[in-house]
VEXDREN-2710 file (C-alpha; in Angstrom, 1 decimal):
% VEXDREN-2710
k/r/px/py/pz
1/SER/30.3/37.8/-38.6
2/TYR/31.0/35.2/-41.0
3/LEU/29.9/31.6/-41.3
4/PRO/32.8/29.3/-42.2
5/ASP/31.7/28.9/-45.8
6/LYS/30.6/33.0/-46.2
7/THR/34.2/34.0/-44.7
8/PRO/35.7/36.6/-47.7
9/GLU/38.9/34.9/-49.4
10/ALA/41.2/37.2/-47.9
11/LEU/40.2/36.6/-44.3
12/ARG/39.9/32.2/-44.7
13/LEU/43.8/31.8/-43.8
14/LEU/44.1/34.0/-41.0
15/ARG/40.5/32.9/-39.4
16/GLU/42.1/29.0/-39.3
17/GLU/45.4/30.5/-38.5
18/GLU/44.1/32.2/-35.6
19/LEU/42.1/29.2/-34.3
20/ARG/45.2/26.8/-34.7
21/SER/47.1/28.9/-32.6
22/LEU/44.5/29.1/-30.1
23/ARG/44.4/25.1/-29.8
24/GLY/48.3/24.8/-28.5
25/ASN/50.0/21.4/-29.1
26/GLY/49.0/20.0/-25.5
27/ARG/52.3/20.1/-24.4
28/GLY/54.8/22.1/-22.1
29/GLU/53.9/24.6/-19.1
30/ARG/51.6/27.4/-20.3
31/LYS/53.2/30.9/-19.5
32/ASP/51.1/34.1/-18.7
33/TRP/51.2/35.5/-22.0
34/GLU/49.9/32.6/-24.0
35/ARG/46.8/32.6/-25.3
36/ILE/46.1/28.5/-25.6
37/TYR/43.2/26.7/-24.6
38/ASP/43.5/23.3/-24.0
39/PHE/41.7/20.5/-21.9
40/ASP/42.8/18.6/-18.6
41/TYR/41.6/16.6/-15.9
42/TYR/40.9/18.0/-12.1
43/ASN/44.3/17.0/-11.3
44/ASP/45.3/20.2/-9.4
45/LEU/43.3/19.4/-5.8
46/GLY/45.1/17.6/-3.7
47/ASN/49.2/17.0/-2.3
48/PRO/50.4/13.7/-2.4
49/ASP/53.1/14.8/0.2
50/ASN/50.6/15.6/2.9
51/ASP/48.5/12.3/3.7
52/ASP/45.6/14.3/4.9
53/HIS/45.6/15.8/1.4
54/VAL/45.7/13.5/-0.9
55/ARG/42.5/13.5/-3.2
56/PRO/41.6/11.6/-6.2
57/VAL/42.3/12.8/-9.5
58/LEU/38.6/13.8/-11.4
59/GLY/38.0/13.2/-15.0
60/GLY/39.2/10.6/-17.5
61/THR/37.9/7.2/-15.1
62/LYS/34.9/5.7/-15.0
63/THR/35.0/5.8/-11.6
64/HIS/35.6/9.5/-11.0
65/PRO/34.1/11.4/-14.2
66/TYR/34.2/15.2/-14.3
67/PRO/33.8/18.2/-16.6
68/ARG/37.3/19.2/-18.0
69/ARG/39.2/22.0/-16.8
70/CYS/41.5/24.4/-18.9
71/ARG/45.2/23.0/-19.0
72/THR/47.8/24.3/-17.4
73/GLY/50.6/22.1/-17.7
74/ARG/52.4/22.5/-14.4
75/PRO/55.1/19.6/-13.6
76/LEU/53.2/16.6/-11.9
77/SER/54.1/15.6/-8.5
78/LYS/57.2/13.0/-7.9
79/THR/55.2/11.5/-5.3
80/ASP/52.1/10.3/-7.6
81/GLY/53.2/10.9/-10.8
82/VAL/49.6/12.1/-11.7
83/THR/49.1/15.5/-9.2
84/GLU/49.8/18.4/-10.9
85/THR/52.0/20.9/-8.3
86/ARG/51.1/24.2/-7.0
87/LYS/51.9/26.8/-4.7
88/HIS/50.8/26.2/-1.1
89/LYS/50.0/29.8/0.6
90/LEU/47.5/31.8/1.9
91/ILE/46.4/33.9/-1.2
92/ASN/47.6/31.9/-3.9
93/LEU/47.3/33.9/-8.0
94/ASP/50.0/32.0/-9.9
95/TYR/47.8/30.0/-12.0
96/TYR/47.8/30.1/-16.0
97/ILE/44.4/31.9/-17.1
98/PRO/44.2/32.5/-20.8
99/PRO/44.7/36.9/-20.9
100/ASP/41.4/37.0/-22.3
101/GLU/39.6/35.0/-19.6
102/ARG/41.1/37.1/-16.4
103/PHE/39.0/39.7/-14.3
104/SER/39.4/42.9/-15.1
105/PRO/42.0/44.8/-12.9
106/GLY/39.1/46.5/-11.2
107/LYS/37.3/43.7/-10.5
108/LEU/40.2/41.7/-9.1
109/ALA/41.1/44.5/-6.9
110/GLU/37.0/44.4/-5.3
111/VAL/37.1/40.8/-5.0
112/LEU/40.8/40.2/-3.4
113/ALA/39.5/43.4/-1.1
114/MET/36.4/42.1/0.1
115/GLY/38.7/38.8/0.9
116/VAL/41.0/40.8/2.6
117/GLN/38.2/42.2/5.0
118/ALA/36.5/39.2/5.7
119/VAL/39.9/37.7/7.1
120/THR/41.1/40.3/8.8
121/HIS/37.9/41.3/10.9
122/PHE/35.9/37.8/10.9
123/VAL/38.2/34.8/10.5
124/ILE/41.7/36.0/12.1
125/PRO/39.8/37.2/15.1
126/GLU/37.8/33.9/15.6
127/ALA/40.5/31.6/15.0
128/ARG/42.8/33.8/17.9
129/SER/39.6/33.1/19.9
130/ILE/40.4/29.0/19.8
131/PHE/44.2/29.7/20.4
132/HIS/43.5/31.6/23.4
133/GLY/41.1/28.9/24.6
134/ASP/38.0/31.0/24.3
135/VAL/34.7/30.1/24.0
136/VAL/33.7/28.2/20.6
137/ASN/30.2/28.2/20.5
138/PHE/27.9/31.1/20.4
139/LYS/25.9/31.2/23.9
140/SER/22.5/32.2/22.2
141/THR/21.2/33.4/19.1
142/GLU/20.7/37.1/20.4
143/GLN/24.9/36.9/21.1
144/LEU/25.3/35.2/17.4
145/ARG/23.5/38.3/15.9
146/ALA/25.2/40.9/18.0
147/ASP/28.1/39.6/17.2
148/LEU/28.4/39.3/14.0
149/TYR/25.9/41.9/12.7
150/GLY/26.0/44.5/16.0
151/LYS/29.7/45.7/15.9
152/PRO/30.5/48.7/14.5
153/PRO/32.8/48.8/11.3
154/GLN/36.4/48.0/11.1
155/PRO/38.4/50.0/8.9
156/ALA/42.1/48.7/9.2
157/ALA/43.6/45.4/7.3
158/ASP/45.6/42.8/8.9
159/ALA/49.4/43.3/8.3
160/ARG/50.1/40.1/7.3
161/VAL/47.2/39.6/5.3
162/MET/48.3/42.5/3.3
163/ASP/52.0/41.7/3.1
164/GLU/51.0/38.1/1.8
165/LEU/48.5/40.1/-0.9
166/LYS/51.5/42.1/-1.7
167/SER/53.4/39.4/-2.9
168/SER/51.0/37.6/-5.0
169/VAL/48.9/40.6/-6.7
170/PRO/50.1/40.7/-10.2
171/SER/50.8/44.4/-10.1
172/HIS/51.9/47.2/-7.2
173/LYS/48.9/48.7/-8.9
174/THR/46.3/46.4/-8.2
175/TYR/47.7/46.2/-4.5
176/LYS/47.4/49.6/-4.4
177/GLN/43.9/49.5/-5.4
178/VAL/43.3/46.9/-2.8
179/SER/44.7/48.9/0.0
180/ARG/42.6/51.5/-0.6
181/ILE/39.0/49.7/-1.5
182/VAL/39.9/48.2/1.8
183/LYS/40.4/51.9/3.8
184/ASP/37.8/53.2/2.1
185/ASN/34.7/50.8/3.1
186/PRO/35.3/49.5/6.3
187/ALA/34.3/46.0/7.1
188/LYS/30.9/44.6/8.6
189/PHE/28.6/41.8/7.9
190/PRO/25.1/43.3/7.1
191/THR/22.2/41.7/8.8
192/PRO/20.7/39.4/6.7
193/GLN/17.2/39.6/4.6
194/VAL/16.2/36.4/6.3
195/ILE/15.8/37.6/10.0
196/HIS/15.6/41.6/9.0
197/TYR/12.1/41.8/9.4
198/ASP/11.6/38.8/12.1
199/THR/14.8/37.2/13.9
200/GLU/12.4/34.3/14.2
201/ALA/10.5/33.7/11.2
202/TRP/13.0/31.4/9.7
203/ARG/12.1/28.8/12.3
204/SER/8.6/28.7/11.4
205/ASP/7.6/25.5/9.3
206/GLU/6.1/27.4/6.3
207/GLU/9.5/29.4/5.8
208/PHE/11.2/25.9/6.0
209/ALA/9.5/24.7/3.0
210/ARG/9.0/27.8/1.5
211/GLU/12.9/27.9/0.8
212/MET/12.3/24.7/-1.3
213/LEU/10.8/27.1/-3.8
214/ALA/11.9/30.2/-3.6
215/GLY/15.2/30.2/-1.2
216/LEU/18.6/29.7/-2.6
217/ASN/18.4/25.9/-3.7
218/PRO/14.9/26.0/-5.4
219/VAL/16.3/23.1/-7.7
220/VAL/15.8/20.0/-5.6
221/ILE/12.3/19.8/-4.6
222/LYS/10.9/16.9/-6.7
223/ARG/6.9/15.8/-6.6
224/LEU/6.4/12.4/-4.7
225/GLU/5.3/9.7/-7.0
226/VAL/5.8/6.4/-5.1
227/PHE/4.9/5.8/-1.6
228/PRO/6.9/5.1/0.9
229/PRO/10.4/6.0/-1.2
230/ASN/12.6/3.0/-1.5
231/LYS/14.0/1.4/2.1
232/SER/11.8/4.7/4.0
233/LYS/10.4/3.8/7.6
234/ILE/7.8/6.6/6.7
235/THR/4.3/5.1/7.5
236/THR/0.6/6.1/6.0
237/ASP/0.1/6.1/9.7
238/ASP/2.7/9.1/10.3
239/ILE/1.2/11.6/7.4
240/MET/-2.5/10.7/7.3
241/THR/-3.6/13.3/9.8
242/GLN/-1.7/15.9/7.9
243/ILE/-2.9/15.7/4.1
244/GLY/-6.7/17.5/4.1
245/GLY/-8.3/14.3/4.4
246/LEU/-7.3/12.5/1.3
247/THR/-5.6/9.2/1.3
248/ILE/-1.8/9.4/0.0
249/GLN/-2.5/7.8/-3.1
250/GLN/-5.6/10.6/-3.5
251/ALA/-3.0/13.6/-2.7
252/MET/-0.6/11.9/-5.4
253/GLU/-2.6/11.6/-7.9
254/GLN/-3.5/15.7/-7.3
255/LYS/0.0/16.4/-7.4
256/ARG/0.0/17.8/-3.3
257/MET/2.8/15.0/-2.0
258/TYR/6.5/16.8/-2.6
259/ILE/9.8/15.3/-1.6
260/LEU/12.7/17.0/-0.5
261/ASP/15.5/13.7/-1.0
262/HIS/19.0/14.1/0.3
263/HIS/19.4/10.1/0.8
264/ASP/20.2/7.8/-1.7
265/TYR/23.6/9.7/-2.9
266/LEU/24.6/10.3/0.5
267/MET/24.2/7.0/2.3
268/PRO/27.3/5.6/0.6
269/TYR/29.5/8.1/2.1
270/LEU/27.8/8.6/5.6
271/ARG/30.3/5.9/7.4
272/ARG/33.4/8.2/5.8
273/ILE/32.0/11.8/6.9
274/ASN/30.6/10.6/10.4
275/THR/34.5/9.4/11.1
276/GLU/35.6/13.0/10.4
277/GLY/34.0/15.1/13.5
278/VAL/30.7/15.7/12.1
279/CYS/27.8/14.4/12.8
280/VAL/25.1/14.1/9.5
281/TYR/22.3/11.9/8.4
282/ALA/20.9/11.4/5.2
283/SER/17.5/12.9/5.1
284/ARG/14.1/12.7/3.1
285/THR/11.2/15.6/3.6
286/LEU/7.5/14.7/2.7
287/LEU/5.5/17.8/2.0
288/PHE/2.3/18.5/1.3
289/LEU/0.5/21.3/-1.0
290/ARG/-1.9/23.4/0.7
291/ASP/-5.2/25.0/-0.6
292/ASP/-3.4/28.3/-0.1
293/GLY/-0.6/27.0/-2.7
294/ALA/2.1/26.9/0.6
295/LEU/4.1/23.8/1.2
296/ARG/3.9/22.3/4.7
297/PRO/6.2/19.6/5.9
298/VAL/4.6/16.6/7.3
299/ALA/7.6/14.2/8.0
300/ILE/11.1/13.9/8.1
301/GLU/13.1/11.0/8.1
302/LEU/16.8/10.7/9.1
303/SER/18.9/7.5/8.4
304/LEU/22.4/6.0/9.3
305/PRO/23.9/3.3/8.2
306/ASP/23.4/0.7/10.4
307/GLY/26.9/-0.2/11.4
308/GLY/27.1/-3.8/8.9
309/VAL/28.4/-4.7/5.9
310/GLY/25.2/-5.0/4.4
311/GLY/23.1/-1.7/2.9
312/SER/20.1/-1.7/5.6
313/GLU/19.8/1.3/7.8
314/ILE/18.6/2.9/10.7
315/SER/16.1/5.4/10.4
316/ARG/14.0/7.4/12.7
317/VAL/11.1/9.6/11.8
318/PHE/9.9/12.8/13.1
319/LEU/6.8/14.6/12.8
320/PRO/5.7/18.4/13.2
321/ALA/5.4/19.7/16.7
322/SER/5.0/22.8/18.2
323/GLN/5.5/22.1/21.6
324/GLY/7.5/20.6/24.5
325/THR/10.4/17.7/23.8
326/ASP/8.8/16.8/20.5
327/ALA/8.7/20.6/19.2
328/HIS/12.7/20.6/19.7
329/LEU/13.4/17.1/18.1
330/TRP/11.5/18.6/15.6
331/HIS/13.6/21.6/15.1
332/LEU/16.7/19.6/15.0
333/ALA/15.4/17.2/12.7
334/LYS/14.8/20.2/10.1
335/THR/18.4/21.5/11.2
336/HIS/19.8/18.3/9.9
337/VAL/17.8/18.3/6.5
338/ALA/19.0/22.0/6.1
339/VAL/22.5/20.8/6.3
340/ASN/22.0/18.2/3.7
341/ASP/20.4/21.0/1.5
342/SER/23.3/23.3/2.0
343/GLY/25.9/21.0/0.9
344/TYR/24.3/20.0/-2.1
345/HIS/23.5/23.5/-2.9
346/GLN/27.2/24.4/-2.6
347/LEU/28.9/21.8/-4.6
348/ILE/26.0/20.7/-7.0
349/SER/23.7/23.2/-7.4
350/HIS/25.9/25.9/-7.5
351/TRP/29.4/24.6/-8.4
352/LEU/29.3/21.6/-10.7
353/PHE/25.8/22.4/-12.3
354/THR/27.2/25.8/-13.2
355/HIS/30.8/26.6/-12.8
356/ALA/32.1/22.9/-13.8
357/THR/29.7/22.5/-16.6
358/VAL/30.1/25.6/-18.6
359/GLU/34.2/25.6/-18.5
360/PRO/34.1/22.8/-21.1
361/PHE/31.8/24.9/-23.7
362/ILE/33.9/27.6/-23.0
363/ILE/37.3/26.3/-23.9
364/ALA/35.6/24.2/-26.9
365/THR/34.3/27.8/-28.0
366/ARG/37.8/29.4/-28.2
367/ARG/39.6/26.3/-29.8
368/GLN/36.7/25.7/-32.6
369/LEU/34.9/28.9/-33.4
370/SER/36.5/31.5/-34.7
371/ALA/36.3/35.1/-33.3
372/MET/34.5/35.5/-36.6
373/HIS/31.4/33.4/-36.0
374/PRO/28.2/34.5/-34.8
375/ILE/27.7/31.9/-32.5
376/HIS/30.9/32.8/-30.6
377/LYS/29.7/36.8/-30.9
378/LEU/26.3/35.3/-29.5
379/LEU/28.2/33.1/-26.6
380/ASP/31.3/36.0/-25.4
381/PRO/29.4/37.7/-22.8
382/HIS/28.2/34.7/-21.5
383/PHE/31.8/33.7/-20.7
384/LYS/33.1/36.4/-18.8
385/ASP/35.1/35.7/-15.9
386/ASN/34.0/32.1/-15.5
387/MET/37.6/30.0/-15.9
388/GLN/39.1/33.2/-13.5
389/ILE/36.7/32.0/-10.6
390/ASN/36.8/28.7/-11.4
391/THR/40.4/28.7/-11.1
392/LEU/40.3/30.8/-7.9
393/ALA/38.2/27.9/-6.4
394/ARG/40.9/25.2/-6.8
395/SER/43.1/27.2/-5.6
396/ILE/41.4/28.3/-2.2
397/LEU/37.9/26.7/-1.6
398/LEU/37.7/23.0/-3.5
399/ASN/41.4/22.0/-2.7
400/ALA/42.2/19.5/-0.1
401/GLY/42.3/21.7/3.2
402/GLY/40.3/24.9/1.3
403/LEU/37.4/26.6/2.6
404/LEU/34.4/24.2/1.6
405/GLU/36.3/21.2/2.9
406/LYS/36.8/23.2/6.1
407/THR/33.0/24.9/6.4
408/MET/30.5/22.1/4.3
409/TYR/29.8/18.6/6.2
410/PRO/31.2/16.7/3.2
411/GLY/35.0/17.9/4.1
412/LYS/37.1/16.0/2.2
413/TYR/34.7/13.6/0.3
414/SER/33.0/16.8/-1.1
415/MET/34.3/16.9/-4.9
416/GLU/34.1/12.6/-5.0
417/MET/30.9/13.0/-3.7
418/SER/30.5/16.0/-6.7
419/SER/32.1/13.4/-9.3
420/ASP/29.6/10.4/-8.4
421/ILE/26.5/13.0/-9.2
422/TYR/28.1/14.0/-12.4
423/ALA/28.2/10.7/-13.1
424/HIS/24.1/11.3/-14.0
425/TRP/24.2/14.5/-15.1
426/ARG/22.6/15.2/-18.7
427/PHE/22.8/18.3/-20.9
428/THR/19.5/17.6/-21.9
429/GLU/18.2/17.7/-18.7
430/GLN/19.5/21.2/-17.8
431/SER/17.2/23.7/-20.2
432/LEU/14.5/25.2/-17.4
433/PRO/11.6/23.2/-19.0
434/ASN/13.4/19.9/-19.1
435/ASP/14.4/20.1/-15.1
436/LEU/11.1/21.0/-14.2
437/ILE/9.6/17.8/-15.9
438/LYS/12.3/15.5/-14.8
439/ARG/11.8/16.7/-11.5
440/GLY/8.0/15.8/-11.5
441/MET/7.2/19.9/-10.7
442/ALA/5.4/20.5/-14.5
443/SER/4.1/18.7/-16.9
444/ARG/4.3/19.3/-20.8
445/ASP/1.5/21.2/-22.1
446/PRO/1.9/23.2/-25.3
447/LYS/-1.3/25.3/-24.8
448/ALA/0.6/26.5/-21.4
449/ARG/3.4/29.2/-21.3
450/GLY/7.1/27.8/-22.1
451/GLY/5.2/24.8/-23.4
452/VAL/4.9/23.5/-19.7
453/SER/2.4/23.5/-16.5
454/LEU/3.2/24.1/-13.4
455/HIS/1.9/21.8/-10.6
456/ILE/2.5/24.4/-8.0
457/GLU/1.2/27.7/-9.4
458/ASP/3.0/29.6/-7.1
459/TYR/6.6/28.2/-7.3
460/PRO/8.8/31.7/-7.3
461/TYR/11.9/30.2/-9.0
462/ALA/10.3/28.1/-11.9
463/VAL/7.5/31.1/-12.8
464/ASP/9.9/34.0/-13.0
465/GLY/12.1/31.5/-14.4
466/ILE/9.8/30.4/-17.7
467/ASP/9.6/33.9/-18.0
468/VAL/13.1/34.5/-18.5
469/TRP/13.8/31.4/-20.2
470/LEU/11.3/32.4/-22.7
471/ALA/12.9/35.4/-23.4
472/ILE/16.5/33.6/-23.4
473/GLU/15.1/31.1/-25.8
474/GLY/13.6/34.0/-28.4
475/TRP/17.0/36.1/-28.3
476/VAL/18.5/33.2/-29.5
477/ARG/15.6/31.8/-32.1
478/SER/15.7/35.1/-33.4
479/TYR/19.7/35.4/-33.8
480/CYS/20.0/32.0/-35.3
481/ASP/17.3/32.2/-37.9
482/HIS/19.0/35.4/-39.0
483/PHE/22.6/33.4/-39.8
484/TYR/21.4/29.5/-40.8
485/HIS/18.0/30.0/-42.9
486/ALA/17.8/25.9/-43.4
487/ASP/19.0/23.0/-41.0
488/ALA/21.5/21.9/-43.7
489/ALA/23.6/25.0/-43.0
490/VAL/24.1/23.7/-39.4
491/ALA/24.7/20.2/-40.3
492/GLY/27.5/21.7/-42.9
493/ASP/28.7/24.1/-40.7
494/ALA/32.3/22.9/-39.8
495/GLU/33.6/25.4/-37.3
496/LEU/30.0/24.6/-35.2
497/GLN/30.4/20.7/-35.7
498/ALA/33.8/20.4/-34.5
499/TRP/32.7/22.7/-31.9
500/TRP/30.0/20.3/-30.6
501/ASP/32.3/17.3/-31.3
502/ASP/35.0/19.1/-28.8
503/VAL/32.7/19.5/-26.1
504/ARG/30.8/15.9/-26.2
505/ARG/33.9/13.9/-26.9
506/VAL/36.4/15.8/-24.6
507/GLY/34.7/18.5/-22.9
508/HIS/32.3/16.4/-21.0
509/GLY/34.0/13.2/-22.5
510/ASP/33.0/11.1/-19.2
511/ARG/29.5/11.4/-20.4
512/GLN/29.7/10.7/-24.1
513/GLY/28.7/7.5/-23.4
514/ASP/25.1/8.2/-22.4
515/ALA/23.1/8.8/-25.7
516/ALA/20.2/10.5/-23.5
517/CYS/22.5/13.4/-22.5
518/TRP/23.3/15.1/-25.5
519/LEU/21.1/17.1/-28.7
520/ASP/22.1/16.3/-32.3
521/LEU/23.6/19.7/-33.9
522/ASP/22.0/19.3/-37.1
523/THR/19.0/21.2/-36.9
524/VAL/18.4/25.2/-36.4
525/ALA/15.7/24.1/-33.5
526/GLY/18.7/21.4/-32.0
527/LEU/20.8/24.5/-32.1
528/VAL/18.5/26.6/-30.4
529/GLU/17.8/24.6/-27.8
530/THR/21.8/23.9/-27.0
531/LEU/22.8/27.7/-27.2
532/SER/19.3/28.4/-25.0
533/THR/20.3/25.9/-22.4
534/LEU/24.4/27.1/-21.9
535/ILE/22.9/30.7/-22.0
536/TRP/20.5/29.5/-19.4
537/THR/23.1/27.7/-17.1
538/ALA/25.5/30.6/-17.4
539/SER/23.4/33.3/-16.3
540/ALA/19.7/32.8/-14.6
541/LEU/20.8/29.4/-13.1
542/HIS/24.0/30.9/-12.1
543/ALA/22.1/33.9/-10.4
544/ALA/19.1/31.7/-9.0
545/VAL/21.7/29.7/-6.6
546/ASN/24.1/32.1/-6.0
547/PHE/23.0/35.6/-5.5
548/GLY/20.7/34.6/-2.4
549/GLN/23.3/32.6/-0.6
550/TYR/23.9/35.8/1.8
551/GLY/20.0/36.9/2.3
552/TYR/19.7/33.2/3.4
553/ALA/22.8/31.4/4.4
554/GLY/24.5/34.5/6.1
555/TYR/22.4/33.5/9.2
556/PRO/24.2/30.4/10.0
557/PRO/21.1/28.7/12.3
558/ASN/18.8/29.2/9.0
559/ARG/21.4/27.4/6.7
560/PRO/23.9/25.3/8.7
561/THR/26.7/23.9/6.6
562/ARG/27.6/21.0/9.3
563/CYS/26.3/19.3/12.5
564/ARG/28.3/18.4/15.4
565/ARG/26.1/16.3/17.3
566/PHE/23.0/13.8/16.0
567/VAL/19.5/14.1/17.4
568/PRO/19.3/12.4/20.9
569/LEU/17.8/9.0/21.6
570/PRO/14.8/8.7/23.9
571/GLY/16.4/8.3/27.7
572/SER/19.7/9.2/26.7
573/PRO/21.8/11.7/29.2
574/GLU/21.7/13.6/25.5
575/MET/17.9/14.0/25.4
576/ALA/18.0/15.3/29.3
577/GLN/20.6/17.8/28.0
578/LEU/18.0/18.9/24.9
579/GLU/15.4/19.2/27.6
580/ALA/17.4/21.2/30.0
581/ASP/18.4/23.9/27.3
582/PRO/17.2/23.4/23.8
583/GLY/18.9/26.6/23.0
584/ARG/21.9/25.7/23.9
585/PHE/21.7/22.2/22.2
586/PHE/21.1/23.7/18.9
587/LEU/24.1/25.9/19.4
588/GLU/26.4/23.0/20.3
589/THR/24.7/21.1/17.2
590/VAL/25.5/23.7/14.4
591/PRO/29.0/25.2/13.7
592/ASP/31.4/26.6/15.9
593/ARG/32.0/30.3/16.1
594/PHE/35.1/29.7/14.1
595/THR/33.5/27.4/10.9
596/ALA/30.4/29.9/11.4
597/THR/32.2/32.8/10.7
598/LEU/34.3/31.4/8.0
599/GLY/31.6/30.5/5.9
600/ILE/29.9/33.7/6.1
601/ALA/32.8/35.7/5.1
602/LEU/33.0/33.1/1.9
603/ILE/29.3/33.6/0.8
604/GLU/29.2/37.5/1.7
605/VAL/32.0/37.6/-1.3
606/LEU/30.2/35.5/-3.4
607/SER/27.1/36.8/-2.9
608/ASN/28.5/40.3/-4.3
609/HIS/27.7/42.1/-7.5
610/THR/31.5/43.3/-8.9
611/SER/31.3/47.5/-10.2
612/ASP/32.0/46.0/-13.8
613/GLU/29.0/43.1/-13.9
614/VAL/27.5/43.0/-17.3
615/TYR/23.9/41.8/-17.0
616/LEU/21.4/40.0/-19.3
617/GLY/20.7/41.7/-22.4
618/GLN/23.4/43.9/-22.2
619/ARG/27.0/44.2/-23.9
620/ALA/30.1/45.4/-22.7
621/THR/30.7/47.2/-25.8
622/SER/28.4/48.4/-28.3
623/THR/31.2/47.8/-31.2
624/TRP/30.3/44.2/-30.6
625/THR/28.8/43.7/-34.3
626/ASP/28.1/46.5/-36.5
627/ASP/25.0/44.1/-38.1
628/GLY/22.2/46.9/-37.6
629/GLU/19.5/43.6/-37.6
630/VAL/21.1/42.1/-34.8
631/LEU/21.2/45.2/-32.7
632/LEU/17.6/45.4/-33.4
633/LEU/17.0/41.8/-32.4
634/LEU/18.9/42.8/-29.0
635/ASP/16.8/45.3/-28.2
636/ARG/13.9/43.6/-28.4
637/PHE/15.3/40.9/-25.8
638/ARG/16.5/44.1/-23.6
639/ASP/12.8/45.3/-23.8
640/GLU/11.2/41.9/-23.2
641/LEU/13.2/41.7/-20.0
642/ARG/12.0/44.6/-18.8
643/ARG/8.4/43.2/-19.1
644/VAL/9.8/40.7/-17.3
645/GLU/11.1/42.7/-14.6
646/LYS/7.4/44.8/-14.2
647/ARG/5.9/40.8/-14.1
648/VAL/8.4/40.1/-11.3
649/GLU/7.3/43.0/-9.5
650/GLU/3.7/42.6/-9.9
651/ARG/3.9/38.8/-8.3
652/ASN/5.6/40.3/-5.3
653/LYS/2.9/42.9/-4.4
654/ASP/0.0/40.4/-5.1
655/PRO/-1.0/38.8/-1.2
656/ARG/-2.7/35.6/-2.7
657/LEU/1.0/34.4/-3.8
658/VAL/1.8/33.2/-0.3
659/ASN/5.6/32.0/-1.4
660/ARG/6.8/34.9/-2.7
661/ARG/7.6/36.9/0.6
662/GLY/6.8/34.2/3.2
663/PRO/6.8/34.7/7.2
664/VAL/10.5/36.2/6.8
665/ARG/9.1/39.2/4.2
666/VAL/11.8/38.7/1.5
667/PRO/10.4/39.2/-1.8
668/TYR/11.8/36.7/-4.7
669/THR/14.2/38.6/-6.6
670/LEU/17.0/36.5/-7.8
671/LEU/15.3/36.3/-11.6
672/TYR/14.8/40.0/-11.6
673/PRO/17.2/40.5/-15.2
674/ASP/18.1/44.2/-14.0
675/ALA/19.0/44.9/-17.6
676/GLY/18.9/48.8/-16.4
677/ASP/21.7/48.8/-13.7
678/VAL/24.6/49.9/-16.2
679/ALA/28.3/50.4/-15.2
680/GLY/27.3/48.4/-11.7
681/LYS/25.8/51.6/-10.1
682/GLU/23.8/49.3/-7.9
683/LYS/27.0/46.5/-6.9
684/GLY/27.2/44.8/-3.8
685/ILE/24.8/42.3/-1.8
686/THR/21.4/43.2/-3.7
687/GLY/19.9/40.0/-4.1
688/ARG/18.9/40.8/-7.7
689/GLY/20.2/40.9/-11.0
690/ILE/20.9/38.3/-13.8
691/PRO/24.7/38.7/-14.4
692/ASN/25.7/37.2/-18.2
693/SER/27.9/34.9/-17.3
694/VAL/29.4/33.0/-13.7
695/SER/31.2/35.6/-12.7
696/ILE/31.5/35.3/-9.6
END
C-alpha cells in the first residue's frame, strides 16, 4: 500500500493511468468486458411506452433528488428521451456491471436457484389459483400456517421458468449449477422465528412494541419531546391512566415517552396511494417506558386527508383494549401501523439508507483511489456484491411493475416517496451514535460507552450496535493512524480529496448544498469518522435491517405489507362484519394469498446468507496486504468482535433484559458478528452474522 506521495517512481505513471482508464470518458454504451465506473441517474425504472409504467427520473433535480447509480449508457427511449431502455422479461440479467463487482458464479447460481424455487413452488401455484377463480384469502391463520409452512418440500422446477433462466444466465455452467441446486434442495418455506415458540405471541402489545427496539426495523422509533404532535388529536385524557401516575410532561422529562411516527412523510401521498386499491393511513403510535424496561403502546392515531384541497385531516385515536369490539379495533389499528412500518423499512431503512447510499461511495472509490491506496484496501471488502444486487433490484424489485410495487403499499409511488426522504438524508447522521442522538434515544456522555448514554437501557439494537460500532471505529482508527501521522497528510492526499469531492459533488450531488450533510476531510479524526460511518452502514446497519426479515415478516399477519380495508366506523355495515367474524375481517384486511406469498418468497431470498459470505473482521484472501503491522491490527479487530459475540450471548441469557427475547422468545442476534463463520458453513436463514458488505 502506498499513499500517492509515497508511490515509487516506477509505479506513478501506472497508478495514474489505471485510474484514468477506470473513469472512462462518459460516452457510449458499456460492454461486458469493460472496467469503467461512472455515475448516472435512476432513469431506468420506468417504461414510457406503457402509461401504467411511466416513472420519474430520480436524481439531478430538486424535485426528485437521489443517490447516483453506475452508468450503463444504454440507449434512451425515443418516447421521452430521458428513460434508458431495457429488456422486459421475467429474468433479466442483461445489465452492465463492472466485472470486479459481479457475483461469483457460485453465488449467482445460489441466488438464482432460490428465486426459481420461490417462483415455481409458491408464486406460480397462487397465480394459477387466482386464474381459476379460487379463494384469494386465507380462511384462517391456521390455514395460512398449514398452507405456507406445513406442506412437504417440493423437488421439481417449472419448465417455463427454467427455459427463461437458460436464455438469461451468462453461461451453460451457471445454468447447470442452478439446476443442480434446485434438484438437491427441495423448496419449502421454513417456519418463521416469530411463530416458532408460540403462534399467537406476536399479537401481544408487548411484542408489538418490542419489535421497534429489537425487530427488523429498530431504527425509526424516537423519543417524544413535544405533546401533542403537530395536528394530532391525541389528548391528555387518552393516555393519562396508562403512564404510571405521571403527567405527560413528567413522563417526557423522565424520557419515558416514545413515538413511532409514520405521519408527515406519508400524508402527501395518501390520496394517490389509496386510489390504487389499497387502504392506508398515516400513523402515529405513542409508547410509554415501563419500570421493567419494556415499552407499552398507549395510543395509536390513524389519519387520512379530509378530501378537501387544504391540509386538514380526519384522524381517529385507538386505545389499548383486550376484550370485545374495542380489542378488535385496537388489533386492526396495530395492523395498519405495521403496514406503515413495513413499507418504510423496505424502501427507506433497507433500500435507500444502505443499498442506494453506499453505491456512490463504491463508484467514487474505484474512480479516484488507486488499488495501491491504503484506504482502497480498507474499503474494498465492504463493497462486495453491492452493485450487482442493486442492479438486480432495479431490474426485478424497484422497477415499474416490479415486486416491491406489487407487494408494498406505496405501489407505483414507492421510489418517488424514497426520493422525498432522501432530500433530508445526511451522511453525518448515519453513524450509530449520531443516529441515536438525532432520534432522542440517547444523549452525549463522554463517560458512557461509545460516548452516548441510552435512555432505554434494554434497547438490543443500540446496545449491541454500540459494541460493534466501537470495534469498527477502533479498527479504522488504528489503520488510519498507521498510514497518516498528521492531519496535513490527510488534507494533502490528492487521491483522497478527489474521492471525497466525487462522493459529495457527484455521487451524492443532490445533497451537496446542505453544509451539515458532510464532514470536512482534512483531519485524521474526520477521516476515521467518515470511514467508520461508511463501514457501519455497509455492514452492521444492513445486517440489522436485512437478515431479520424472514424471522419476523415471513409470517404475513405480523408484518403485512399493505391493507385492503380501512378500520370500520361505528354503526357501519363494516363494523357489523368485524363484530360477526373478527378473524375473517382481519384476513380480508391484510394482503391476499398471492401478494402474501409473493412477499414471503422475496424476503426468503433476501434473508439468506450465501456460501461465499465474508463476515466483518474477515478477508476473502490472505494476500490483501503484506504489511505485518496491518495484519496484526486486523487480528485485534477480529478478537474484539469475538468479545462482542460473548457479550451478546450473555445479554440474551439475562432474564432481566425483557426486550432481548420478548413474548415470541426470539433472541436478538442480528448484530452477532459471527466472525468465526468461515467459508459459509452456516449459510441460509440464520438470523445472525454481519457480512462485510451490502451483499444481498
